[in-house]
N, C-alpha and C positions, 0 to 999 in steps of 0.2 A: 464427027464421028465422036472423036475423045474428049472432046471438048462438049460434044453432049452429054456424055456420060457423067463428066464433073461438075457440069450445071445443075443436072439433074442428082447427085450426090448432095450437093450445095441444098437443094429445094428442100430434101430429103431432112437433112441436118437442122435445118434454120424449122419446118416445117415440125423436127422433133421438140426444138428449143422451145419454141411459141406453143406448143401443148405443154409442156411441163412449165411454162408459165405460168399459162392458162389453171393449169392444177393446182401451180400452187398459191396463186392469187384464191381459187375458189377454196384449198383448204385451209386461207384464213381466215376467207370470210363465213365460211364454214362452221369450221371445229370450232371447240371449247379446249380451254386449258386454266391450269392452276397456278395463281402468284401466290409462291410458299415465302414463308419463313423458314429456314433448316435450322436445323438443333439439334445438340443431345442432353439426355439426360436419364438418370435411373428411373427406375419402377421400383415400387414399393407398396405395399398394404395401405390402406386409405385410412383404415382404423389401428391402432397401434393401442394396446394395453401394460401399460409398465404394473410388472406385481412386486409388491413392497413388503418387508417385512413391517409386522404390526406387534413385533416386540423383538426387543436383542437376547442374541442365541447365535451360536455356531452350529453351523452349518452340519448334519450330519450323513443326513442321505436325500438322494436327487433318485427322482424314477421317472424322470424324463429326457431326451436329450434334442438335440440342434433341430428341426426340419420335421417334429413328429408331432401329432394332431392329435388334440388333449379337446377333451368332453366337460362342459361348466361342471362345477364340482371335483374334479379329477383332484388327486392329491400330486403334487408337485416335487415337493422339498418339503425337509421335516429338519427341525431347528435341535438341538441336543435338550432334553426335560428331566433330565437327571436328577436337576434341583428342584426340579418347581413338585415332580414326583416325592422328593424328600422335605421336603416343606409339606404336602399334602398329608401323608402318612403321617407328618409329627401332629400336624394341627385334629388329624381323626382321633388322638390318641388325645389329645387334650378335651376335646368336645365329648369324648368317653369319658372322662375324667369327671368333667362340669356339669354333664347329665345325670350323672351318680350322686354330685354334690348335690345338683338343684333338689334332686329325689328324700338326698336326706334330711334337708332343709324344709322342704315342703311337709315331711315325714313329722320333724320336729316342731315346725309351727301348730301342724292340727294338733298333735299332742299336746303339744300347751296351752293352747284354744281348748279344751277338752279336759284339761287340768283347773284351769281359771273357770270354768263353767260349774266344775261337780264340786270345788270350793267354794264359791258364791254360793251352792245348795245347803253346804254343811256348815256353813258359817252363816248364815242368813242370821239366826239370831245374836250374835255375836259380835256385837257394832265396832270396839276397838279391833281386836282380831280381824275383821271383816276389812277393814280400810286399809291395814295392812299390807294382806294380804294380796287386796286390789289392788294396791298400788305398784306391788312385788312383782304381781301376775301380768298387768299390764304392760309396764317394762319390758318383760319377759317378751311377753307378744309381740312388741315392735322388735325387740332386736332381732327372734327370727325370721319375723317378717322382711327385715334389712337385708339380715342373710339370703334371706328366698331372690331379693331382688337383684340380689348380689351375682347371684348364680347366673338366676335369669338373663341378665344382661350379659355375664359373660359368654355364655352359650351364643346371646346372639353376636357377641361380637365374633367369635372364631366360627359360625356360620359366614358372616360376612368374606373373612379371612378367606375360608373356606372356597367359598362363589371366585373371590378373585384370584383364587388360585388355579382353578379349573377353567376360569375364561383366560390365564394364563397358556394351561395346559392346551386348549383349542388354538391359540393361536400360534403352539408350534410346530403345527400341520397348517401347511401354504396350500391353500387347493386354486384353479385356478377360476376365477370370475366369469371368462366367455368360453363359448364354442370357440376354435381358435388353432394357431400354429404357433411352436414356440419357433423365433427367431434367434433368439442368443446361443453362438459356438460357447464350442469348450464350457460346458457346464460343469464337468469331471473335475477342473481345477476350482469352483467353490468350494467343495468339500472340503470343513475346516475353518473355514472362514468365518470371522465373527463379523456379525450383520447387524447394526442400531437398528432405531424405530424409524420406520418410516426410509429404507436404504435401500435403492432400486435392488435385483436379486435377477430378476428375468424379463424379455419382452414377449407377449402373445401377439399377433397377429390374424383378425378376420378376414378368409380369404375371397367372400364375396365379391369386393369392392375393390379394384386397382387405380390408381393413379402414376403419373411419370412427373418427377420430378425435371423441368427440361429445364436449360442454362440458356436463356436469352441474352443478346447484347446489347448494352442500351443503346446504341444506332437502330436496332431493330425493334424494340418496346413500345412503340410509337403506333407500329406496322399492324400490330391485332388485337384482339378485342374480346371481351367475355363474351363463351359463345362459338369462337371463331371455331371451325371443324379441322381436327387434327389427322395425320396418319401417322401411325406410332408401327414400327418393324422392333425386333429384339435380336439386336445385335449376336447372341448364342443360341437364337433361334428361326433363322432367316427360314426355314424350310417350313414355318407357321405361318409365311406371310404378312400382313401387315394387320394390325388394330386400326379400330376407330372409336375415338374421342373428341370429346370438346376442351377447350381453355374454361376452368373453373374458377383458377383463382390468377391476379397479375398483384404481386406485390406490391406498395405504396414504396418500400425500400431497400437500393440495391444491395449487394453483396458486390465482396471485390476481390476477384481472381487476379491473378501475375500480377498487379495494380488498373487490371481494368474494371469496369461495372457493371455487372451482370445482373438479370433478374433471374430469382428459380421460381419458376409461371407452373403454377399446377395443372395439369391435364390429365382426366376423367374420362379409362376409358369405361366404352358400354360393353355391357353381355360377352366376355370374359374370361374363360375357364384357365388359371393360370394356379391354381392347385400345385402341379410338379415343377413348379419355376421357385426361382430362391429371390428372396430379398434383396434389391441392390444389381441387380442386370440391367445395363448399358442398354439403350436404349435411340434410336435414328429418329426424330420428330421431323415431321413438315405439316407446321402451321399454314391451314389454307386462308390467304387476307382474302382472295377474290376467285371468281370463277367466270369467263367469259369469254367472248369471241377474241380468237387470236388477234384479229386485226383492231379489235379495240383497245387491248390491252396495248398491244404496239403503238399504236397512235398517245393513250396515256403516258406511258414510257420514256416517247420523245418529249414530250410536253413535260415531265418533272425533270428530264435527264437537262436540263438548263441552267451550266451552272452547278453539277452536283451527279453524283456519282449512285448510280441506285446497284445494289448484286444480292437486290433477290432474283431467285431465278425462276423460272418455267418447267411445267412441268407436265407432261402428257398424261 
């Protein structure tokens, strides 16, 4: 009786074991999984705009802060314009004087021409006197005309100088060239700093498109290609789940990290609203090299394992 019980118990155990084997075999023949390359990286906006100074000066006012969203044309920073304003006021006074001088010179020329015409009429019968008077009058007209031209040229010169100063005044106000988010931190420390022409002041980012710069070890770079699907999770926001993207760019030349060659690969994210996130967040990346039935992947791995170790991981 006891022997029958043990025999039945063993039969049940064997049956269960066979069932598990059958289920396992069915599982690897039916279900699919992904072969991935795992990496880490940082998330950043795809399009960055560097705002530079168009003229030298000292930063006197800052109207934005890190993380603030700005509109195209919005005032960001103002440079000291006191010197330019002083020069403008001085030139405006010089222009007023030059205009007055021009008016006087023009009036004098017109009066000289009128006197010449009058004298020509009076002395038309006195040939000798007329010749002397004509010579003197023509000389005076030429001198007055030269004075008028000189005044006019000075006016044009001052007007050009005023336009240059006004252009420089406009450039003391630095406006946003795009809609975007301010990425530069500690902007208040820039107040009072002197900047030269073309010097970087701050960085703006358009937040519609985001990418991940994933660090891929050299031994895995040959396993991925442009267009491979990637799964991305932000370590700081695990509650938001996984974002989908694809490999957009694989650099030709590697970087060196701790003496190891690595490739900073660009993963472009699809349809992601990350306006509330920060530039430079750390991300976990899984680049899907292949998707297939488990049995096929196992067979492929067994073939590739001859004489080498493949550390790619399986993820269901």
